N, C-alpha and C positions, 0 to 999 in steps of 0.2 A: 681735344680731350674732354672739354666741358660738354660738348654736344654728345659725345659717345656716352659719357657718364649719365647725362639726362635721359638718353635713349634707353640705356640699361635699366635705370630706375623706373622708366615708364613701362618697359617690358615686364619687369618684376611686378609692378603694380597691376598690370593687365593680367599677368598669370595668377596673382593672388585673387583678383576679382573673379577670374574664371574658376579657380579652385572653390571659392566661396559659393559661386553659382552652382557648380557641380555638386558640392556637398549639400546645398539646399535642395537641389533636385533629387539627390539620393535620399535625403531625409524625407522628402515628400513621398517618394516612391516606397520607402520603407514603411512610413506611416500608413500609406495606402494598403500595402501588403499586410501590415499588422491588423488593420481594421478588417480586411478581407478574411484573415485567419481567425480573427475574433468572431466574425460572423459565422465562419465555418465551424468554429468550436461550439458556438451556441446551437447550431443546427446539427451537431454531432457528426460533422464530416471530416474532422481532423483525424490523424492516425498516429499510432505509436511509433516513435522514432527509435532508432538504434543508437546506443551510446558510443561515442568516439573512444573514450577511455574508460576501461573497466578495471578498477583496483581489485586485486586478488583473483583475477581471471585465470583459471588453470592453464589456458593456452599461452599465456604471457609470463608465466612464473618460472623461476629457476627450480631445479629439483629440490633445493633446500626450502624454497618458498612453498612449493607444492606440499611438501611434508608438513610444514607449519599450517598450511591451509587445512589439511586433513586433521591435524591436531585440534584445530578450533572446532571443526565439525564434530569430532568425537566428544569434545568437552560439552557441546550443546546437547548431544544425545545422552551423555552420561547424566547431565543435570535433569533432563526429562525423565529418565529411568528412575533416578533416585527420588524424584518428587512423587512419581506414581507409586513406587514401592513403599516409601515412607507412609503414604496415606493408606494404602491397602493393608499394610501389616500392623497399623496402629489400632489396637482393640478399642480405643476410646474415640476414634473418628468414624462417624457415620456418613458424612457428606464430603464430597470433593467439589470445591468451589472454584469457578473461573469468573473473575470480575472484569468487566469491560468498561473503560472510560473513553471518551472521545466526542466527536461532533456528530452531525446528522447521519454520516455514513455508519458510525457505530450504532446510532439509534435505530437505523433501518428506515429512515424517512422515505415517503412515497411508496411504502410497501405495507402489507399487513404485518403485524407483530409476529404472526406465525411464520412469515417468510424471511425474517431477519436472519443473519448468519448465526447469531447466538441461539435462536430457537432451533434452527436446523442442526447446529452442533450438539445441542442437548439431546435432541431426538436420536441423532446418529450414534452417540456414545452411551446413552442411558442404559441400554440392555446389557452392555459389557460390564458397566459398574454394578448393575443390579445382580449380575451373576456372581459378583464378589461380595455381595451383601452391603453395597454402598450406593448412596444416591448421588447423582451428578446434578449440580446446580450451576447454570450459566447466567450470571447477573448482567443486566444491560443498563448501564448508567450513562448511555450516550445522550447528548443534548444538542439542540440546534446551535449553529455557530453564532447566531445573533443574540444569544441569551446574556452575553457579557463576559462569560468565561472564555479562556483560550487555553491552548496547550501549555502556555507559559505558567499559568497559575493553577490549573486543575490538577496537575500532578501532585501538588502538595496537599490536596484534599482527598487523596486516594482512599484513606481509611474512613472517610465520611461518605464517599460516593458508593463504595462497595464494602463488603464485609472485611473487617480487619484481618480475618483469618483465611483469606483466599489462598488457594494453592498456586494459581497462575493469574497473572494480570495481562489483559489485552488492552491495547492502546491504538487509537486511530483518529488522527486529526489531519487527514490528507490535504484538504483544500485550504487549510489555514496555516500550514507550516511554511515558513520562509527561511531566510538566512538565520542560522543560529539555532534551528529547531533541535539539533542534536544535543544541545545543552539541556533542553527540557527533558528529553528522553533519558539522558544520563542521570538527571536528577531523580526521575521516576525509578530507574534501576536501583540507584543508591538508597532512595527512600524506601523502596520495597525490601531492601536488606535489613531494615529496622523493624519490619513486620514479623509476627510470630513464626510464620512458615517460610520466610525468605522467598517469596514467589518470583519465578522467572517472568520476564516481560517479553511478550510477543507483539510485534508491531504489524498492523494491517494497513496496506496502502491500496487505495481504490484504483490507482492508475498502474504505472510501471512501464518500463521501456521493453523493447522487443527481446533484448538479450541480457538484461540485468535488472535486478530489483534493488535500486538505490546504490548499487556498487560503483556507479560513475562518480560518486561523491567521495572524496578522500576522507572527509569527516565521518561519513557513514561507515566506510570501511574500517576506520580506526575504532569506531564505537563497537562494531561487530566483533572485532578481534579482541579488544580490551575486555569486553564483558561476555565473551563466549562461555567462560567457565561458570557464569551465573545464568546461562541459558538464554541470553538475549538473542532474538532472531526476528527476521522480517519476512513478510510475504506480500507480493504484489499480484493483484488479480490478473491484470493483462499479461504480465510476464509469465505467470503460471500457465495461462492458456497458450501462449506462444511455445512454451517448452513442451507442450503436448504433441507438437509436430505439425499442426495445421498451418497451411500456407496463407496467412492473413495478408501478406504483401501482394500476392498474386490476386487474391480476391479484391483488394483495394483497387488494383489496376482495372478490374472488371466492374468497378463501381459499387462493390459490396463492402460496407464497413460494419463489421460485427460489433464494434464498440460504439456505434451510433445510438442516438436516443431511440428508445422503443424497439430496437432490433431484437427479433425473436430468433433464438438459436445461436450457439457459440461456435458452430462448425463441427462439433462433436455430437451434441444433443439438441433437440428442439424443445425440451421442457425438463423440469427437474425430475428426480426419481419418483417423488410422491405425486408429481404432476401426471406421470404416466398412468396412474391409477384413478385420475380424476375423470369423471364422466361428463362434467360440464365442459364443453369445448372452449368457451370463452375463458374460463378459469384456467384450463390446461394450457392454452396458448399464452395467457398472461404470465404463467409460471415459467415460461421459456424466455422471458425478457432478460437480457444480459445487463443492460443499463436502462433504468427508467428515464434518466436524464444524466446529470453528473452523479447521481446516486445509483449504485448497483441495483439490479432487479433480483428476483428470486434465483435465477440461474447463475448470475454473477456471484451472489452470496453463497450458493452451493459450492462453488469453487473454493471460496474462503473457508467454509465449514469443513470441507473435505481435507484441505491442507492442514488445518489445525487439528483435525481428528487423525491425521496421518494415515488416511485410508490408502 
């Protein structure tokens, strides 16, 4: 019996050692893959993944939940309409202001100021507002992520970074948001409700999954639903491009990554609308860049501008 017991203990110890060895090998392999993926990410070779679980996905909701989902969408639209109507019908208001805070994506780094999404948005909508006797002003208070501010503290300085009387707030801290970022966005929404015009908050995400914009996070879905009546909404550049119907997955299999660094053309267009009028070929091609690096290029920013302009 003692011999059997000793043998059993020896077998268990051997198994434990084997498990440790396997785990160690797995860990090495995972680190190797992570490093490889990191390298790919740096070279712009990674691709958009599909979310496994999407909260509020119409295909997975009960009839009652679908009705509620439509209710939230209507609330957002209603807030947008009332915001626009209030401004246009106010005889004392001459300017409609959109104020943007965020990191280098919001600032438009690695691009000309003219090509940032804020500048494109202002040019897209200005003529419409002018026809109603009003000026559109899109303020850009984006700043580099290394300046010391973060999404956690910048939201409390919203009235210092943009005009206190803005009609809409834009927010984008894509590459710096980690766990708990929803708290900062909720603070911004609530802080905005203390401002004179109770501006709605629109969130720009430079990335996005193939079939959802932040909807794979329960916290994000809860934030969307809770503050729908206040107009809170989010837009992901890559998700928006996917929803256009282009088969990016098939192209990826063929070695074409539209979201890679310095890639020209998003699968729909090879330059921006104003780039089509550009006579300088180098400038025209440059305007067709979807991502400069991790920062969107002019064509990527046009997608964001068009989404916020509701073209």
